[in-house]
N, C-alpha and C positions, 0 to 999 in steps of 0.2 A: 528392506526396512522391516523390523519386527514390530508387531502391534501387541500391546498389552491390554489388560482389563477386559471389558465386555466385548469390544471389537475384535480383540485377539482371540477370545474364546469363540466368538461367532465365526471368525475366519477358519479356525481350526475345525469346528464342527462342520462347516460347509465343505472343507477339504476332505474330511473323512466320509461325509455323505456321498461326495462325488466318487471317491475310491470304491466304496461299497456298491454304488450303483453301476459303475464301470465293470467291476468284478462280476456282478450279477448278470449283466448283459453278455459278458464273455461266456458265462456258463450256459446261458440260453442258446447263444449262437453256436457254440461248439457242440452242444448236445444235438442240435438240429443237423449240423454238418456230419455227425456220426449216425444219422438216421434214428436218433432217439435211443434205440436199443443198444447200439454200440458206442454212442457218444456220451451217455449220462455218467458212467463210471469214470472215464478218463477226465471229463470236464469237472466232476466232483473232486477227484484227486488233485487236479490243478488248482481248484478253488481253495481247498484245504491247505495246499502247499503255500499259497500266497498268504492265507490267514496265519499260518505258522510263522512265516517270516516276519509278519507284522508283530506277532507276539514276541519274537526275538529282537524287536526294535530295529528291524531292517526295513524301515518305512520308505526309503527312497529307491526301492527296487523297481525296475521297469515291469509294470504289471502285465502288459500285453505280451512282451517277449518271454517273460518267465512262464506265463500261463501256456503259451503255445508250445514252448520247448518241453514243459512237463507233460502236456497233453500228448504230444507226439511220442515222447520217451516211454510213458507209462500206458500207452494205448492197449497193448496186448495183455500185459500182466494185470492191469486193473479190470479189464473185461473178464478175465478168467475168475477173478475174485467176485465180480458181479454175477457171473454165471453160477458159481457155487452158492452164493447167497440166494439167487433165484430158485435154485433146486431145493434148498432148505425151506424157503417160503412155500413152495408148491407142496412139499411133503406135509408141512403144517396145515395147509389149506385142505388137502385131501383127508388128513386125520380128523379135522374138525367136521368135515362133511360126513365122514363115516360115523360120527357120534350119533347122528339122527336115526341110524338103523340098528343101534345096539339096544336090546330090550332087557338084558340082564342088568339089574341095578349095580351089582358088585363090579362087573366088567366095565360098566359105564363110568363108575367112580374112578376105577383104575386108569382108564383111558383119559378121562378128563384131567386127572392129576398129572399123568405123563405129558399130556399136551400143554398144560399150564407150565410145567417145568421146562419143556422144550421152548415154549414161547418166551419164558423169562431169559433163558440163555441166548436165544436168537435175538431178543431185544438188546441185550448187552453187546452182543457181537456186532449188530448193526450200528450201535452208537460209537463203538471204539475201533472198528476195523480200519476205517479210513484214516483217523488220526494216528493209529499205530503204523499204518502203511507209509504215511508221509514222513513220520518222525524217525523210524528205525529201518535199518538195512538188514532184512532177514530173508530166510527162505520162504517160499510161498505158504507152505503149511503152517509155519510158525506164526504168521500174522493172525491166524484164527486162534491159535493157542494163547498167545500173549494178549490179544484183545479181550478174551474171556477172563484170563487171569487178572489183568489190571482192573477190569470192570468189577469183578467180584471182590478183589482185595481192597478196592476203594469204593465200597458200596454206598458210602455216604456221599461221595462225589457223584456217583451215578444217579442217586436220588436228586441231588442238587441239579444235575444236568437235565433230568426229566422235568423237574419243576421249572427250570429256566426256559426250556423249550415250550412248555405250556404257557408260561407268562408271555413269551414272544408271540405265540399263537394268538393269545388274547389281544395283545397290542396291535398286531397286524389285522385282526378281525375288526377291531375298533376303527382302524384307518385302512380300509381295504385297498385304497389306491396305492399304498406302499408295497403291496404283495408282489406285483410283477417287477418291481424295481429293486427290492432289498431282501426278499424272503430267503434266497439261497445263501447269499453272502453273509447275512446276519446270522443265519443258522449255523453256517460253517464257523464263524467267529466265536459263537457261544460254545459249540461242541468242542472246537479245537482249543479254546481257552481253558476250559475245565479239564480236558484231557492232558493238555500241556502241564498243568499244575500237578496232575496225577503222575506224569512222567518225572517231574522234578522231585516229588516225594519218593518215588521209586529209586531214583538216583541217590537221594540222600540216605535212604535205608541201606542201599547196596554199598555205600562208602564207609560203613562203620567197621569196628574191629572184628565183630563176629563173622561177617561175610568174608573178610580177608583171611581169617583163620580157616574157615571152611574151604575157601579157595586153595589155600596152601596145602591142606590135608588131601584134597582131591588130586592136586598135582603130585604130591608125594606118593599117593596110592597108584596113580597112573604110571609113575616111574618104577615102582616096585613090581608091578605085574608086566612091565615091558610093553605097554601099549604104545608109548611114544617111540620106542625103538623100532617096533614092528611096522608102524605106520609112517616112520620118518617125520614125526611131528614133535616139536619141542613142547613139553608140558606147559611151559609158561605162556605159549601162544594159543593154547586151546581155549576157545571161548564158548562157554556153555550158557551163561546167563544173558538176559536181555540187555542189560546195561553194558556188559563187556563186548557185546556185538556192535555197540556204537550207534550213533544217530546219523541221519543223513546230513548233508551240508546245507 
């Protein structure tokens, strides 16, 4: 029996609160099972995968089963991405520590500028890498490339994402009891929601007339130079763009 009005809205709110809490508990549990270091990234990928399916209106998916299967499937690859991000973070940390021993003001300004630029790109990378990973089926190195590209191309959405994260932070600080129950799942839903909108915008831009003409010219050029013949690849099946590579199921 469906409920309408206030009771219906309250039931719907309670249902979503339970889903978010359950997802958050799964993240904590599987992060611990992976000894933290090895469990955080696959658990985060699984959390974002669930959030993405919700955004695609797949609300009735088995949360536990989907989480576990994704965690197991993406365990190694997601940890490789996490390891690379950790190295980048360590490099930034060492660079900032090195600033304290620089005495030359010109060199100091140059290093500060470079570190700020690296921090900016690293921030975008951290925001978009998991959403791009769970949405698109790409090679490992391409996740970093496209995460940066999408974040910079949609800088207005990146700013909205940062502001939304800050507002969520203020909300959870105001009611700290919600932090262990909702923080990761709500954060995943916010970041994935804005990222998913960026992906839809990218798909819309890539479906216009000009991209189709460019694609046709590229295929023609590939045929003329004999690339397709030498590599036994049909030019029409060569996929170079992010959208052409397709999204995950």
